[in-house]
C-alpha positions as CSV (number, residue, x, y, z in Angstrom):
1,M,-16.4,-23.8,21.1
2,S,-20.1,-24.4,21.0
3,P,-21.9,-24.2,17.7
4,E,-24.2,-21.6,19.2
5,K,-21.3,-19.3,20.1
6,L,-19.6,-19.8,16.7
7,V,-22.9,-18.9,14.9
8,R,-23.3,-15.8,17.1
9,M,-19.8,-14.6,16.4
10,A,-20.0,-15.2,12.7
11,N,-23.4,-13.6,12.4
12,Q,-22.1,-10.5,14.3
13,I,-19.3,-10.1,11.8
14,A,-21.8,-10.6,8.9
15,A,-24.3,-8.0,10.4
16,F,-21.5,-5.4,10.6
17,H,-20.3,-6.0,7.1
18,A,-23.8,-6.1,5.6
19,S,-24.2,-2.5,6.8
20,Q,-21.0,-1.4,4.9
21,R,-20.5,-0.8,1.2
22,G,-19.2,-3.6,-0.9
23,P,-19.8,-7.3,-1.0
24,A,-20.5,-8.6,2.5
25,A,-19.5,-12.2,1.9
26,S,-16.0,-11.4,0.8
27,A,-15.6,-9.0,3.8
28,V,-16.8,-11.6,6.2
29,A,-14.4,-14.2,4.7
30,S,-11.5,-11.7,4.9
31,H,-12.3,-10.9,8.6
32,I,-12.6,-14.6,9.5
33,N,-9.4,-15.5,7.6
34,D,-7.5,-12.7,9.3
35,F,-8.7,-13.1,12.9
36,W,-10.0,-16.7,13.5
37,D,-7.6,-19.6,14.0
38,P,-7.7,-22.6,11.7
39,G,-9.6,-24.6,14.2
40,L,-12.5,-22.1,14.4
41,R,-12.6,-21.9,10.6
42,A,-12.8,-25.7,10.4
43,A,-15.5,-25.7,13.0
44,L,-17.5,-23.2,10.9
45,R,-17.0,-25.3,7.8
46,A,-18.2,-28.3,9.7
47,H,-21.3,-26.5,11.0
48,V,-22.2,-25.4,7.4
49,S,-21.7,-29.0,6.2
50,A,-24.1,-30.1,8.9
51,G,-26.8,-27.7,7.7
52,G,-25.5,-24.4,9.0
53,V,-28.5,-23.8,11.3
54,G,-28.8,-20.2,12.4
55,L,-26.2,-18.7,10.0
56,R,-26.8,-15.6,8.0
57,A,-26.6,-15.9,4.3
58,E,-23.5,-13.7,4.2
59,V,-21.7,-16.2,6.4
60,R,-22.8,-19.2,4.3
61,A,-21.6,-17.4,1.2
62,A,-18.2,-16.6,2.9
63,V,-17.4,-20.2,3.8
64,P,-16.1,-21.3,0.4
65,M,-13.6,-18.3,0.6
66,L,-12.1,-19.4,3.9
67,R,-8.5,-20.5,4.0
68,A,-8.0,-24.2,4.8
69,A,-6.0,-25.2,7.8
70,P,-2.3,-25.8,7.0
71,D,-1.2,-29.4,6.8
């Protein structure tokens, strides 16, 4: 998946959760852990490691809470 599409999807999740009560970053992490496959989570981590261009702050804060891919 292209980084642009990954960023768009993650930012849409963050925008929704930012409008809800409670901590947005943990809600974003929970959503991504529940619905994204390990490869997408790894791609998001890699994008953040490369600078995370275009990502909302809620997504950046959620990345450390993402589950790692199983071995």
